[in-house]
CHARMM internal coordinates of N, CA and C (Angstrom, degrees):
IC EDIT
DIST 1 N 1 CA 1.4005
DIST 1 CA 1 C 1.5101
ANGL 1 N 1 CA 1 C 106.05
DIST 1 C 2 N 1.3735
ANGL 1 CA 1 C 2 N 116.09
DIHE 1 N 1 CA 1 C 2 N 122.33
DIST 2 N 2 CA 1.4498
ANGL 1 C 2 N 2 CA 119.44
DIHE 1 CA 1 C 2 N 2 CA 174.39
DIST 2 CA 2 C 1.5010
ANGL 2 N 2 CA 2 C 116.55
DIHE 1 C 2 N 2 CA 2 C -73.14
DIST 2 C 3 N 1.3970
ANGL 2 CA 2 C 3 N 112.78
DIHE 2 N 2 CA 2 C 3 N 139.37
DIST 3 N 3 CA 1.4360
ANGL 2 C 3 N 3 CA 123.70
DIHE 2 CA 2 C 3 N 3 CA -176.30
DIST 3 CA 3 C 1.5607
ANGL 3 N 3 CA 3 C 104.47
DIHE 2 C 3 N 3 CA 3 C -82.49
DIST 3 C 4 N 1.3265
ANGL 3 CA 3 C 4 N 112.72
DIHE 3 N 3 CA 3 C 4 N 133.68
DIST 4 N 4 CA 1.5590
ANGL 3 C 4 N 4 CA 114.01
DIHE 3 CA 3 C 4 N 4 CA 173.81
DIST 4 CA 4 C 1.5638
ANGL 4 N 4 CA 4 C 103.83
DIHE 3 C 4 N 4 CA 4 C -110.64
DIST 4 C 5 N 1.2427
ANGL 4 CA 4 C 5 N 112.63
DIHE 4 N 4 CA 4 C 5 N 149.82
DIST 5 N 5 CA 1.4219
ANGL 4 C 5 N 5 CA 117.82
DIHE 4 CA 4 C 5 N 5 CA 173.04
DIST 5 CA 5 C 1.5410
ANGL 5 N 5 CA 5 C 113.40
DIHE 4 C 5 N 5 CA 5 C -86.31
DIST 5 C 6 N 1.1774
ANGL 5 CA 5 C 6 N 119.45
DIHE 5 N 5 CA 5 C 6 N 136.86
DIST 6 N 6 CA 1.4558
ANGL 5 C 6 N 6 CA 122.18
DIHE 5 CA 5 C 6 N 6 CA 178.91
DIST 6 CA 6 C 1.5547
ANGL 6 N 6 CA 6 C 106.40
DIHE 5 C 6 N 6 CA 6 C -103.42
DIST 6 C 7 N 1.2987
ANGL 6 CA 6 C 7 N 113.30
DIHE 6 N 6 CA 6 C 7 N 139.25
DIST 7 N 7 CA 1.5335
ANGL 6 C 7 N 7 CA 123.05
DIHE 6 CA 6 C 7 N 7 CA -179.63
DIST 7 CA 7 C 1.6003
ANGL 7 N 7 CA 7 C 101.96
DIHE 6 C 7 N 7 CA 7 C -59.51
DIST 7 C 8 N 1.3092
ANGL 7 CA 7 C 8 N 115.94
DIHE 7 N 7 CA 7 C 8 N 124.41
DIST 8 N 8 CA 1.4237
ANGL 7 C 8 N 8 CA 120.23
DIHE 7 CA 7 C 8 N 8 CA 169.22
DIST 8 CA 8 C 1.5322
ANGL 8 N 8 CA 8 C 119.14
DIHE 7 C 8 N 8 CA 8 C -51.35
DIST 8 C 9 N 1.2749
ANGL 8 CA 8 C 9 N 113.83
DIHE 8 N 8 CA 8 C 9 N -29.54
DIST 9 N 9 CA 1.4429
ANGL 8 C 9 N 9 CA 114.10
DIHE 8 CA 8 C 9 N 9 CA 179.90
DIST 9 CA 9 C 1.5123
ANGL 9 N 9 CA 9 C 112.16
DIHE 8 C 9 N 9 CA 9 C -71.30
DIST 9 C 10 N 1.1986
ANGL 9 CA 9 C 10 N 116.21
DIHE 9 N 9 CA 9 C 10 N -34.66
DIST 10 N 10 CA 1.4356
ANGL 9 C 10 N 10 CA 124.79
DIHE 9 CA 9 C 10 N 10 CA 174.80
DIST 10 CA 10 C 1.5753
ANGL 10 N 10 CA 10 C 110.28
DIHE 9 C 10 N 10 CA 10 C -63.92
DIST 10 C 11 N 1.2409
ANGL 10 CA 10 C 11 N 118.36
DIHE 10 N 10 CA 10 C 11 N -49.19
DIST 11 N 11 CA 1.5924
ANGL 10 C 11 N 11 CA 118.95
DIHE 10 CA 10 C 11 N 11 CA 177.62
DIST 11 CA 11 C 1.6154
ANGL 11 N 11 CA 11 C 105.22
DIHE 10 C 11 N 11 CA 11 C -63.56
DIST 11 C 12 N 1.1675
ANGL 11 CA 11 C 12 N 115.33
DIHE 11 N 11 CA 11 C 12 N -41.25
DIST 12 N 12 CA 1.5295
ANGL 11 C 12 N 12 CA 115.45
DIHE 11 CA 11 C 12 N 12 CA 178.89
DIST 12 CA 12 C 1.4487
ANGL 12 N 12 CA 12 C 115.93
DIHE 11 C 12 N 12 CA 12 C -58.16
DIST 12 C 13 N 1.4181
ANGL 12 CA 12 C 13 N 115.71
DIHE 12 N 12 CA 12 C 13 N -43.57
DIST 13 N 13 CA 1.3411
ANGL 12 C 13 N 13 CA 123.14
DIHE 12 CA 12 C 13 N 13 CA -177.64
DIST 13 CA 13 C 1.5136
ANGL 13 N 13 CA 13 C 111.77
DIHE 12 C 13 N 13 CA 13 C -66.20
DIST 13 C 14 N 1.3876
ANGL 13 CA 13 C 14 N 112.84
DIHE 13 N 13 CA 13 C 14 N -41.52
DIST 14 N 14 CA 1.4754
ANGL 13 C 14 N 14 CA 121.12
DIHE 13 CA 13 C 14 N 14 CA 178.52
DIST 14 CA 14 C 1.5825
ANGL 14 N 14 CA 14 C 107.30
DIHE 13 C 14 N 14 CA 14 C -62.83
DIST 14 C 15 N 1.3511
ANGL 14 CA 14 C 15 N 119.19
DIHE 14 N 14 CA 14 C 15 N -48.35
DIST 15 N 15 CA 1.4447
ANGL 14 C 15 N 15 CA 122.74
DIHE 14 CA 14 C 15 N 15 CA -176.59
DIST 15 CA 15 C 1.5381
ANGL 15 N 15 CA 15 C 107.96
DIHE 14 C 15 N 15 CA 15 C -65.41
DIST 15 C 16 N 1.3533
ANGL 15 CA 15 C 16 N 121.57
DIHE 15 N 15 CA 15 C 16 N -38.85
DIST 16 N 16 CA 1.5005
ANGL 15 C 16 N 16 CA 115.68
DIHE 15 CA 15 C 16 N 16 CA 177.32
DIST 16 CA 16 C 1.4897
ANGL 16 N 16 CA 16 C 112.90
DIHE 15 C 16 N 16 CA 16 C -64.13
DIST 16 C 17 N 1.3076
ANGL 16 CA 16 C 17 N 115.93
DIHE 16 N 16 CA 16 C 17 N -40.88
DIST 17 N 17 CA 1.3365
ANGL 16 C 17 N 17 CA 126.95
DIHE 16 CA 16 C 17 N 17 CA 179.22
DIST 17 CA 17 C 1.6748
ANGL 17 N 17 CA 17 C 110.49
DIHE 16 C 17 N 17 CA 17 C -52.12
DIST 17 C 18 N 1.3565
ANGL 17 CA 17 C 18 N 108.28
DIHE 17 N 17 CA 17 C 18 N -52.14
DIST 18 N 18 CA 1.4537
ANGL 17 C 18 N 18 CA 116.71
DIHE 17 CA 17 C 18 N 18 CA 179.09
DIST 18 CA 18 C 1.5586
ANGL 18 N 18 CA 18 C 112.48
DIHE 17 C 18 N 18 CA 18 C -62.46
DIST 18 C 19 N 1.3100
ANGL 18 CA 18 C 19 N 114.41
DIHE 18 N 18 CA 18 C 19 N -44.82
DIST 19 N 19 CA 1.4256
ANGL 18 C 19 N 19 CA 119.25
DIHE 18 CA 18 C 19 N 19 CA 175.21
DIST 19 CA 19 C 1.4537
ANGL 19 N 19 CA 19 C 119.37
DIHE 18 C 19 N 19 CA 19 C -58.19
DIST 19 C 20 N 1.2507
ANGL 19 CA 19 C 20 N 115.78
DIHE 19 N 19 CA 19 C 20 N -42.90
DIST 20 N 20 CA 1.4418
ANGL 19 C 20 N 20 CA 129.29
DIHE 19 CA 19 C 20 N 20 CA 174.08
DIST 20 CA 20 C 1.5209
ANGL 20 N 20 CA 20 C 112.56
DIHE 19 C 20 N 20 CA 20 C -58.08
DIST 20 C 21 N 1.2524
ANGL 20 CA 20 C 21 N 110.81
DIHE 20 N 20 CA 20 C 21 N -49.00
DIST 21 N 21 CA 1.6292
ANGL 20 C 21 N 21 CA 118.20
DIHE 20 CA 20 C 21 N 21 CA 178.66
DIST 21 CA 21 C 1.4818
ANGL 21 N 21 CA 21 C 108.34
DIHE 20 C 21 N 21 CA 21 C -64.74
DIST 21 C 22 N 1.3807
ANGL 21 CA 21 C 22 N 120.17
DIHE 21 N 21 CA 21 C 22 N -51.64
DIST 22 N 22 CA 1.3542
ANGL 21 C 22 N 22 CA 122.71
DIHE 21 CA 21 C 22 N 22 CA 175.46
DIST 22 CA 22 C 1.3994
ANGL 22 N 22 CA 22 C 122.40
DIHE 21 C 22 N 22 CA 22 C -54.96
DIST 22 C 23 N 1.4409
ANGL 22 CA 22 C 23 N 114.83
DIHE 22 N 22 CA 22 C 23 N -34.11
DIST 23 N 23 CA 1.3610
ANGL 22 C 23 N 23 CA 122.23
DIHE 22 CA 22 C 23 N 23 CA 176.80
DIST 23 CA 23 C 1.4849
ANGL 23 N 23 CA 23 C 113.27
DIHE 22 C 23 N 23 CA 23 C -79.10
DIST 23 C 24 N 1.1658
ANGL 23 CA 23 C 24 N 121.30
DIHE 23 N 23 CA 23 C 24 N -27.25
DIST 24 N 24 CA 1.5017
ANGL 23 C 24 N 24 CA 121.57
DIHE 23 CA 23 C 24 N 24 CA -176.22
DIST 24 CA 24 C 1.5781
ANGL 24 N 24 CA 24 C 105.91
DIHE 23 C 24 N 24 CA 24 C -89.61
DIST 24 C 25 N 1.1454
ANGL 24 CA 24 C 25 N 126.35
DIHE 24 N 24 CA 24 C 25 N -25.47
DIST 25 N 25 CA 1.3864
ANGL 24 C 25 N 25 CA 129.43
DIHE 24 CA 24 C 25 N 25 CA -179.24
DIST 25 CA 25 C 1.5504
ANGL 25 N 25 CA 25 C 120.99
DIHE 24 C 25 N 25 CA 25 C -46.40
DIST 25 C 26 N 1.3461
ANGL 25 CA 25 C 26 N 114.94
DIHE 25 N 25 CA 25 C 26 N -49.60
DIST 26 N 26 CA 1.5680
ANGL 25 C 26 N 26 CA 120.99
DIHE 25 CA 25 C 26 N 26 CA 176.07
DIST 26 CA 26 C 1.6672
ANGL 26 N 26 CA 26 C 106.85
DIHE 25 C 26 N 26 CA 26 C -57.90
DIST 26 C 27 N 1.2962
ANGL 26 CA 26 C 27 N 112.88
DIHE 26 N 26 CA 26 C 27 N -51.28
DIST 27 N 27 CA 1.4171
ANGL 26 C 27 N 27 CA 119.40
DIHE 26 CA 26 C 27 N 27 CA -177.97
DIST 27 CA 27 C 1.5108
ANGL 27 N 27 CA 27 C 116.27
DIHE 26 C 27 N 27 CA 27 C -51.92
DIST 27 C 28 N 1.4034
ANGL 27 CA 27 C 28 N 108.58
DIHE 27 N 27 CA 27 C 28 N -53.24
DIST 28 N 28 CA 1.4614
ANGL 27 C 28 N 28 CA 114.75
DIHE 27 CA 27 C 28 N 28 CA 178.78
DIST 28 CA 28 C 1.6233
ANGL 28 N 28 CA 28 C 112.01
DIHE 27 C 28 N 28 CA 28 C -66.23
DIST 28 C 29 N 1.2927
ANGL 28 CA 28 C 29 N 115.51
DIHE 28 N 28 CA 28 C 29 N -30.35
DIST 29 N 29 CA 1.4228
ANGL 28 C 29 N 29 CA 115.72
DIHE 28 CA 28 C 29 N 29 CA -178.88
DIST 29 CA 29 C 1.5585
ANGL 29 N 29 CA 29 C 107.32
DIHE 28 C 29 N 29 CA 29 C -72.46
DIST 29 C 30 N 1.2922
ANGL 29 CA 29 C 30 N 119.70
DIHE 29 N 29 CA 29 C 30 N -39.50
DIST 30 N 30 CA 1.4039
ANGL 29 C 30 N 30 CA 123.48
DIHE 29 CA 29 C 30 N 30 CA 178.29
DIST 30 CA 30 C 1.5878
ANGL 30 N 30 CA 30 C 109.23
DIHE 29 C 30 N 30 CA 30 C -64.27
DIST 30 C 31 N 1.3314
ANGL 30 CA 30 C 31 N 117.28
DIHE 30 N 30 CA 30 C 31 N -40.54
DIST 31 N 31 CA 1.4423
ANGL 30 C 31 N 31 CA 120.79
DIHE 30 CA 30 C 31 N 31 CA 176.10
DIST 31 CA 31 C 1.5217
ANGL 31 N 31 CA 31 C 114.58
DIHE 30 C 31 N 31 CA 31 C -59.40
DIST 31 C 32 N 1.4411
ANGL 31 CA 31 C 32 N 118.23
DIHE 31 N 31 CA 31 C 32 N -40.92
DIST 32 N 32 CA 1.2480
ANGL 31 C 32 N 32 CA 123.83
DIHE 31 CA 31 C 32 N 32 CA -176.79
DIST 32 CA 32 C 1.7218
ANGL 32 N 32 CA 32 C 103.79
DIHE 31 C 32 N 32 CA 32 C -68.06
DIST 32 C 33 N 1.2852
ANGL 32 CA 32 C 33 N 118.60
DIHE 32 N 32 CA 32 C 33 N -44.61
DIST 33 N 33 CA 1.4264
ANGL 32 C 33 N 33 CA 123.74
DIHE 32 CA 32 C 33 N 33 CA 179.46
DIST 33 CA 33 C 1.4657
ANGL 33 N 33 CA 33 C 114.51
DIHE 32 C 33 N 33 CA 33 C -56.59
DIST 33 C 34 N 1.4272
ANGL 33 CA 33 C 34 N 117.62
DIHE 33 N 33 CA 33 C 34 N -40.16
DIST 34 N 34 CA 1.4462
ANGL 33 C 34 N 34 CA 123.79
DIHE 33 CA 33 C 34 N 34 CA 178.51
DIST 34 CA 34 C 1.4853
ANGL 34 N 34 CA 34 C 109.27
DIHE 33 C 34 N 34 CA 34 C -73.58
DIST 34 C 35 N 1.3118
ANGL 34 CA 34 C 35 N 119.95
DIHE 34 N 34 CA 34 C 35 N -37.17
DIST 35 N 35 CA 1.3730
ANGL 34 C 35 N 35 CA 121.31
DIHE 34 CA 34 C 35 N 35 CA -179.72
DIST 35 CA 35 C 1.6079
ANGL 35 N 35 CA 35 C 108.35
DIHE 34 C 35 N 35 CA 35 C -68.07
DIST 35 C 36 N 1.2959
ANGL 35 CA 35 C 36 N 116.98
DIHE 35 N 35 CA 35 C 36 N -38.53
DIST 36 N 36 CA 1.5261
ANGL 35 C 36 N 36 CA 122.08
DIHE 35 CA 35 C 36 N 36 CA 176.46
DIST 36 CA 36 C 1.6057
ANGL 36 N 36 CA 36 C 109.79
DIHE 35 C 36 N 36 CA 36 C -60.07
DIST 36 C 37 N 1.3780
ANGL 36 CA 36 C 37 N 112.76
DIHE 36 N 36 CA 36 C 37 N -46.19
DIST 37 N 37 CA 1.5266
ANGL 36 C 37 N 37 CA 117.31
DIHE 36 CA 36 C 37 N 37 CA 178.80
DIST 37 CA 37 C 1.3936
ANGL 37 N 37 CA 37 C 113.72
DIHE 36 C 37 N 37 CA 37 C -65.16
DIST 37 C 38 N 1.4113
ANGL 37 CA 37 C 38 N 116.77
DIHE 37 N 37 CA 37 C 38 N -37.02
DIST 38 N 38 CA 1.5523
ANGL 37 C 38 N 38 CA 117.53
DIHE 37 CA 37 C 38 N 38 CA 176.28
DIST 38 CA 38 C 1.5446
ANGL 38 N 38 CA 38 C 108.64
DIHE 37 C 38 N 38 CA 38 C -64.80
DIST 38 C 39 N 1.2981
ANGL 38 CA 38 C 39 N 116.73
DIHE 38 N 38 CA 38 C 39 N -42.86
DIST 39 N 39 CA 1.4613
ANGL 38 C 39 N 39 CA 120.69
DIHE 38 CA 38 C 39 N 39 CA -173.53
DIST 39 CA 39 C 1.5524
ANGL 39 N 39 CA 39 C 108.16
DIHE 38 C 39 N 39 CA 39 C -64.04
DIST 39 C 40 N 1.3843
ANGL 39 CA 39 C 40 N 117.97
DIHE 39 N 39 CA 39 C 40 N -43.95
DIST 40 N 40 CA 1.4982
ANGL 39 C 40 N 40 CA 118.62
DIHE 39 CA 39 C 40 N 40 CA -170.72
DIST 40 CA 40 C 1.5604
ANGL 40 N 40 CA 40 C 105.14
DIHE 39 C 40 N 40 CA 40 C -81.01
DIST 40 C 41 N 1.3595
ANGL 40 CA 40 C 41 N 119.40
DIHE 40 N 40 CA 40 C 41 N -25.01
DIST 41 N 41 CA 1.4746
ANGL 40 C 41 N 41 CA 118.54
DIHE 40 CA 40 C 41 N 41 CA 170.98
DIST 41 CA 41 C 1.5370
ANGL 41 N 41 CA 41 C 109.47
DIHE 40 C 41 N 41 CA 41 C -66.57
DIST 41 C 42 N 1.1579
ANGL 41 CA 41 C 42 N 118.10
DIHE 41 N 41 CA 41 C 42 N -45.27
DIST 42 N 42 CA 1.5937
ANGL 41 C 42 N 42 CA 120.77
DIHE 41 CA 41 C 42 N 42 CA 178.48
DIST 42 CA 42 C 1.4222
ANGL 42 N 42 CA 42 C 110.21
DIHE 41 C 42 N 42 CA 42 C -59.55
DIST 42 C 43 N 1.4361
ANGL 42 CA 42 C 43 N 117.60
DIHE 42 N 42 CA 42 C 43 N -37.80
DIST 43 N 43 CA 1.4519
ANGL 42 C 43 N 43 CA 116.52
DIHE 42 CA 42 C 43 N 43 CA -178.26
DIST 43 CA 43 C 1.4984
ANGL 43 N 43 CA 43 C 111.05
DIHE 42 C 43 N 43 CA 43 C -71.38
DIST 43 C 44 N 1.3499
ANGL 43 CA 43 C 44 N 113.56
DIHE 43 N 43 CA 43 C 44 N -32.60
DIST 44 N 44 CA 1.5175
ANGL 43 C 44 N 44 CA 118.23
DIHE 43 CA 43 C 44 N 44 CA -177.05
DIST 44 CA 44 C 1.5492
ANGL 44 N 44 CA 44 C 104.16
DIHE 43 C 44 N 44 CA 44 C -67.45
DIST 44 C 45 N 1.2117
ANGL 44 CA 44 C 45 N 118.53
DIHE 44 N 44 CA 44 C 45 N -46.10
DIST 45 N 45 CA 1.4358
ANGL 44 C 45 N 45 CA 119.82
DIHE 44 CA 44 C 45 N 45 CA 174.46
DIST 45 CA 45 C 1.4103
ANGL 45 N 45 CA 45 C 119.43
DIHE 44 C 45 N 45 CA 45 C -53.90
DIST 45 C 46 N 1.3613
ANGL 45 CA 45 C 46 N 114.60
DIHE 45 N 45 CA 45 C 46 N -46.86
DIST 46 N 46 CA 1.4519
ANGL 45 C 46 N 46 CA 123.91
DIHE 45 CA 45 C 46 N 46 CA 172.66
DIST 46 CA 46 C 1.5052
ANGL 46 N 46 CA 46 C 112.54
DIHE 45 C 46 N 46 CA 46 C -54.28
DIST 46 C 47 N 1.3588
ANGL 46 CA 46 C 47 N 117.47
DIHE 46 N 46 CA 46 C 47 N -43.21
DIST 47 N 47 CA 1.4061
ANGL 46 C 47 N 47 CA 121.68
DIHE 46 CA 46 C 47 N 47 CA -174.80
DIST 47 CA 47 C 1.4893
ANGL 47 N 47 CA 47 C 109.55
DIHE 46 C 47 N 47 CA 47 C -70.58
DIST 47 C 48 N 1.4804
ANGL 47 CA 47 C 48 N 117.56
DIHE 47 N 47 CA 47 C 48 N -38.26
DIST 48 N 48 CA 1.2830
ANGL 47 C 48 N 48 CA 121.73
DIHE 47 CA 47 C 48 N 48 CA 177.41
DIST 48 CA 48 C 1.5566
ANGL 48 N 48 CA 48 C 111.82
DIHE 47 C 48 N 48 CA 48 C -66.00
DIST 48 C 49 N 1.3161
ANGL 48 CA 48 C 49 N 123.27
DIHE 48 N 48 CA 48 C 49 N -30.96
DIST 49 N 49 CA 1.3488
ANGL 48 C 49 N 49 CA 122.88
DIHE 48 CA 48 C 49 N 49 CA -177.01
DIST 49 CA 49 C 1.4453
ANGL 49 N 49 CA 49 C 105.54
DIHE 48 C 49 N 49 CA 49 C -78.16
DIST 49 C 50 N 1.3495
ANGL 49 CA 49 C 50 N 122.41
DIHE 49 N 49 CA 49 C 50 N -35.50
DIST 50 N 50 CA 1.5187
ANGL 49 C 50 N 50 CA 120.67
DIHE 49 CA 49 C 50 N 50 CA 174.82
DIST 50 CA 50 C 1.4512
ANGL 50 N 50 CA 50 C 113.92
DIHE 49 C 50 N 50 CA 50 C -69.01
DIST 50 C 51 N 1.2944
ANGL 50 CA 50 C 51 N 119.87
DIHE 50 N 50 CA 50 C 51 N -33.32
DIST 51 N 51 CA 1.4901
ANGL 50 C 51 N 51 CA 120.04
DIHE 50 CA 50 C 51 N 51 CA 173.48
DIST 51 CA 51 C 1.5249
ANGL 51 N 51 CA 51 C 110.62
DIHE 50 C 51 N 51 CA 51 C -67.65
DIST 51 C 52 N 1.2950
ANGL 51 CA 51 C 52 N 116.09
DIHE 51 N 51 CA 51 C 52 N -41.71
DIST 52 N 52 CA 1.5298
ANGL 51 C 52 N 52 CA 115.12
DIHE 51 CA 51 C 52 N 52 CA 174.85
DIST 52 CA 52 C 1.4338
ANGL 52 N 52 CA 52 C 112.93
DIHE 51 C 52 N 52 CA 52 C -62.80
DIST 52 C 53 N 1.2584
ANGL 52 CA 52 C 53 N 122.15
DIHE 52 N 52 CA 52 C 53 N -38.25
DIST 53 N 53 CA 1.4334
ANGL 52 C 53 N 53 CA 124.60
DIHE 52 CA 52 C 53 N 53 CA -172.07
DIST 53 CA 53 C 1.6455
ANGL 53 N 53 CA 53 C 101.85
DIHE 52 C 53 N 53 CA 53 C -73.89
DIST 53 C 54 N 1.2695
ANGL 53 CA 53 C 54 N 125.66
DIHE 53 N 53 CA 53 C 54 N -23.43
DIST 54 N 54 CA 1.4333
ANGL 53 C 54 N 54 CA 123.48
DIHE 53 CA 53 C 54 N 54 CA -174.54
DIST 54 CA 54 C 1.6106
ANGL 54 N 54 CA 54 C 105.22
DIHE 53 C 54 N 54 CA 54 C -87.87
DIST 54 C 55 N 1.2747
ANGL 54 CA 54 C 55 N 121.19
DIHE 54 N 54 CA 54 C 55 N -8.16
DIST 55 N 55 CA 1.4743
ANGL 54 C 55 N 55 CA 118.49
DIHE 54 CA 54 C 55 N 55 CA -171.07
DIST 55 CA 55 C 1.4874
ANGL 55 N 55 CA 55 C 108.40
DIHE 54 C 55 N 55 CA 55 C -68.74
DIST 55 C 56 N 1.2552
ANGL 55 CA 55 C 56 N 128.03
DIHE 55 N 55 CA 55 C 56 N -39.14
DIST 56 N 56 CA 1.5627
ANGL 55 C 56 N 56 CA 122.92
DIHE 55 CA 55 C 56 N 56 CA 179.04
DIST 56 CA 56 C 1.6068
ANGL 56 N 56 CA 56 C 105.66
DIHE 55 C 56 N 56 CA 56 C -57.69
DIST 56 C 57 N 1.1407
ANGL 56 CA 56 C 57 N 121.67
DIHE 56 N 56 CA 56 C 57 N -35.05
DIST 57 N 57 CA 1.5769
ANGL 56 C 57 N 57 CA 120.28
DIHE 56 CA 56 C 57 N 57 CA -179.03
DIST 57 CA 57 C 1.5318
ANGL 57 N 57 CA 57 C 107.11
DIHE 56 C 57 N 57 CA 57 C -67.99
DIST 57 C 58 N 1.1845
ANGL 57 CA 57 C 58 N 117.99
DIHE 57 N 57 CA 57 C 58 N -36.95
DIST 58 N 58 CA 1.5275
ANGL 57 C 58 N 58 CA 123.43
DIHE 57 CA 57 C 58 N 58 CA -178.42
DIST 58 CA 58 C 1.4910
ANGL 58 N 58 CA 58 C 107.52
DIHE 57 C 58 N 58 CA 58 C -66.97
DIST 58 C 59 N 1.4083
ANGL 58 CA 58 C 59 N 110.18
DIHE 58 N 58 CA 58 C 59 N -45.62
DIST 59 N 59 CA 1.5164
ANGL 58 C 59 N 59 CA 116.83
DIHE 58 CA 58 C 59 N 59 CA -175.92
DIST 59 CA 59 C 1.4610
ANGL 59 N 59 CA 59 C 108.06
DIHE 58 C 59 N 59 CA 59 C -64.07
DIST 59 C 60 N 1.3432
ANGL 59 CA 59 C 60 N 116.93
DIHE 59 N 59 CA 59 C 60 N -40.99
DIST 60 N 60 CA 1.5402
ANGL 59 C 60 N 60 CA 120.97
DIHE 59 CA 59 C 60 N 60 CA -178.11
DIST 60 CA 60 C 1.5284
ANGL 60 N 60 CA 60 C 109.32
DIHE 59 C 60 N 60 CA 60 C -65.10
DIST 60 C 61 N 1.3650
ANGL 60 CA 60 C 61 N 117.00
DIHE 60 N 60 CA 60 C 61 N -45.33
DIST 61 N 61 CA 1.4286
ANGL 60 C 61 N 61 CA 115.36
DIHE 60 CA 60 C 61 N 61 CA 179.78
DIST 61 CA 61 C 1.5395
ANGL 61 N 61 CA 61 C 114.60
DIHE 60 C 61 N 61 CA 61 C -65.44
DIST 61 C 62 N 1.2500
ANGL 61 CA 61 C 62 N 117.06
DIHE 61 N 61 CA 61 C 62 N -34.87
DIST 62 N 62 CA 1.3563
ANGL 61 C 62 N 62 CA 115.21
DIHE 61 CA 61 C 62 N 62 CA 179.64
DIST 62 CA 62 C 1.5909
ANGL 62 N 62 CA 62 C 114.94
DIHE 61 C 62 N 62 CA 62 C -77.20
DIST 62 C 63 N 1.3209
ANGL 62 CA 62 C 63 N 111.11
DIHE 62 N 62 CA 62 C 63 N -28.46
DIST 63 N 63 CA 1.4598
ANGL 62 C 63 N 63 CA 113.04
DIHE 62 CA 62 C 63 N 63 CA 176.90
DIST 63 CA 63 C 1.5166
ANGL 63 N 63 CA 63 C 112.14
DIHE 62 C 63 N 63 CA 63 C -76.11
DIST 63 C 64 N 1.3234
ANGL 63 CA 63 C 64 N 122.91
DIHE 63 N 63 CA 63 C 64 N -22.87
DIST 64 N 64 CA 1.3732
ANGL 63 C 64 N 64 CA 127.43
DIHE 63 CA 63 C 64 N 64 CA 176.17
DIST 64 CA 64 C 1.5287
ANGL 64 N 64 CA 64 C 116.05
DIHE 63 C 64 N 64 CA 64 C -74.64
DIST 64 C 65 N 1.3490
ANGL 64 CA 64 C 65 N 114.88
DIHE 64 N 64 CA 64 C 65 N -18.49
DIST 65 N 65 CA 1.4781
ANGL 64 C 65 N 65 CA 120.11
DIHE 64 CA 64 C 65 N 65 CA -173.69
DIST 65 CA 65 C 1.5342
ANGL 65 N 65 CA 65 C 107.37
DIHE 64 C 65 N 65 CA 65 C -90.23
DIST 65 C 66 N 1.2313
ANGL 65 CA 65 C 66 N 118.56
DIHE 65 N 65 CA 65 C 66 N -12.93
DIST 66 N 66 CA 1.5310
ANGL 65 C 66 N 66 CA 120.22
DIHE 65 CA 65 C 66 N 66 CA -174.09
DIST 66 CA 66 C 1.5306
ANGL 66 N 66 CA 66 C 112.83
DIHE 65 C 66 N 66 CA 66 C -74.89
END
COOR INIT
IC SEED 1 N 1 CA 1 C
IC BUILD
């Protein structure tokens, strides 16, 4: 099989792209993790508010059965 020479500019461009991708991956993954944490925290707060809003109904129903 005959060896062919690859233009060094092509190999350099591919290497730079790979390095850029590998360099950005941890930051992007951490960003996704933080976004997920923020979303789940917001949903927990919303659930807590909804539970608190329903407490008077529970109080009324328990008071009426006595």
